Structures are given as C-alpha cells and as structure tokens.
C-alpha positions as CSV (number, residue, x, y, z in Angstrom):
1,M,123.0,102.5,101.0
2,T,121.2,104.8,99.3
3,Y,117.3,104.8,99.4
4,T,115.3,106.0,96.3
5,C,111.8,106.6,94.8
6,A,111.4,103.3,93.6
7,D,112.2,101.9,97.0
8,Y,109.3,104.2,99.0
9,R,107.2,103.1,96.0
10,S,107.7,99.0,96.5
11,E,107.5,100.1,100.7
12,M,103.6,101.8,100.0
13,I,102.5,98.5,97.8
14,L,103.9,96.1,100.3
15,A,101.9,98.3,103.1
16,G,98.7,98.5,100.6
17,L,99.2,94.6,99.7
18,K,99.2,93.9,103.8
19,K,95.7,96.1,104.5
20,R,94.1,94.8,101.8
21,L,94.9,91.3,103.5
22,C,92.9,92.6,106.3
23,D,89.9,92.5,104.8
24,P,87.1,90.5,105.7
25,S,85.5,90.7,102.9
26,L,88.3,88.9,100.6
27,S,87.5,85.6,99.1
28,K,89.9,82.9,99.4
29,E,91.1,83.3,96.0
30,E,91.6,86.9,96.4
31,R,93.6,86.3,99.6
32,K,96.0,83.5,98.1
33,E,97.1,85.9,95.5
34,V,97.6,89.0,97.9
35,Q,100.0,86.7,100.1
36,K,101.6,85.7,96.8
37,Q,102.4,89.1,95.7
38,I,103.4,90.0,99.2
39,E,106.1,87.1,99.1
40,T,107.2,88.1,95.9
41,L,107.3,91.5,96.8
42,E,109.1,91.0,99.9
43,K,111.6,88.4,98.5
44,E,112.4,91.6,95.4
45,M,113.3,93.4,98.6
46,G,115.3,91.2,100.2
47,L,113.3,91.1,103.6
48,E,112.8,87.2,103.7
C-alpha cells in the first residue's frame, strides 16, 4: 500500500477535527457539525 500526501492530509484534517471536538466553547450545533465531518472523513479513509 502506498502512503500519499492525500492520505497524510486526511489524517491531519481528522486530527484537527478531533482536537476541535474537545473544545468546551463549541456550541451544540458546531459540535454536531464537527462530528458529522469526522464520520464522513473516517468513512472516506476506510476507518469505520
């Protein structure tokens, strides 16, 4: 399996989203949107 720049980019985006999810100042709506983005990205990466 080849590890590409796109794979690395996706991993960094996912890490950033997960870090953002830990932010206590997020509203419920923002938290819901971030969780949705995480789920979508994990599916695209084949992590689910």
